[in-house]
C-alpha angles and dihedrals in degrees: 000000000000122000088249092052090052090054092050091048090051089056091049091050092050088052089055092048092049091056098039123106092210132067117281097257090061093044090048092050091053091047094055094041088059090051105047089155089076108099123236095252092048091047092051092049093048093046092048092050093047092052091046091052091050090048089053097043098119094046093047090050089051091053092047092051089047089052090054102257129110121265118264110297140163097287130092093255090052093054097042099048099058089057093049093046090048091054089056100039104027102034098029095235114163120239091241091055092045089052089054091052093049093067100135092243123148109300089359128116117270116261117274114260122218094265093050092048090052093049093047093047088066090063098037113127091002129127121246092239113060128193091234094055115112114246093247091055093049088049093050087233116167110236094230090058100037097101095047093047093049087052092051097046101024121223097279094061102023098100095042092049094047093044089061089063090061093067122083115261120251124247108254128179132188118225114233101236089196090070104034149315132294090247092054092051091048089053090050091052090048090056087058091049092250117138118220135172134195115263111247098236110023117067087204099053138095129189117217136185109284096241097050112138095221097178089068095053127096095233090057096044091048094049093245093131142032125202105246133146112246090240091058089051089053091058088060089047090056088061090061090206115191136191114287097021127135109234134184117199098191100179096036097155109174092352103253097133091037088062092045088055091048090053093050089050093050089235089292118124132021133296123188113201117202132172135162089230097076094180093055091046092050090054088058092067095082088047091054090049093047090054092047093240101109094103093066099037123084117195114214116165108201089217085081109084090220091060093045089054090046091053092053089056095053097094112169092344106129134068090203131022115187119197109184090176131204108269145163093278091224089141090066097058091121089063098030107033092165089068088073090067108025131053118218118186126349123008121251090259091051092047092053089054092050092048094052091048092053092053091050093047096054104032093092092059095066117102121229103271090025133118134245107198117197118194141172138172089225134116095204123104090214088067096038128028094013091051091054093047090051093048094050089053093054126081093253091055102043093093092058135084129194109254108212112241094242089059094042097048121101111268117261097020126107113261109234099207139029120225131041100306141047110242112172126189135180092244097048101035109014090240135105112276111275135168126203134175123190112211117194126205108212118230 
């Protein structure tokens, strides 16, 4: 594929993403599956450029407005110009070279017209970040969330914290402790000439080069590892699950944290996995088998009336109840930069209602002396601290107390945050942004 064809394909892909009703990773996957003729190196280059353009959306729009054209919209001009401005500002291509690539050849971008050439000339040999840009634009901060994000990070750290979301996320895996040790998996990767290093916080995690094709490695085929961000692993760590415990993972999803809990428990005890998305939960069964944890995990989708009735009967049954609730996903903006600008699924207000309902539904299942762990991958206080305050003020939450993170954390491991809650960020911890609160029910 020629460099010009890659640019044109990037534009086509952005057109697909703009029209899709699913997040960009899903739209991108469909796009490439329909075009299997695109080679792996070309695919990687196009995907990288597309993600970079989405990560720079606010700054590119600022430059286009400064040049005298509208911000990216739903017309052909709106989808073509961000790519061309990115080539100048993000990849330092000169206008003369860009003009050569836009030659109108087969699969190449159309030639620049006079207006486009004039617009682009105003950004030629410029840097993507400009001294006159407002802080929120440099930070790629959506206007609707600006006030709440400034409140979370405060003005003195806001730009640094937000800048960390503009970098690609690392590739983290969790070692399946049921099949071996972290050191053994590192040695297995080394035999395949793949470098890996221990994650700084999770004793179960490894960090690998971003472009590693894990599906072709022995540790993946054998079920020795699971792809999981270190921050997600740390939510399971906050549970401090131990062998022989009774555990409820109420929002189990695809089962990643369920398996982390099984590993921490040494496959001894009982874990009940529940999730409103019964189809997604059912797909986790092969994953549980592959990891060798299926004997201790029960799958009970609450969409089944029998399981809803069962849940109501589980008064003071579980040592640990984990609620990794549905949320805005703002903590995953490194991986899903389109989520800054497009809303998929319920609104923030609706999500907060769902989160509160989940806490109320499961609170009765926690044993005296047990833990109710609330977690999100959100930056917003409405979904985090405010949600905990509201729960503790309601009848369902009056039996609980916040257990400070230093007291909740597994013994002998460094505590990632001071204060009552775990709040992780890419800048401070190298993870996606996660929040977790450990609520303790006194004996």
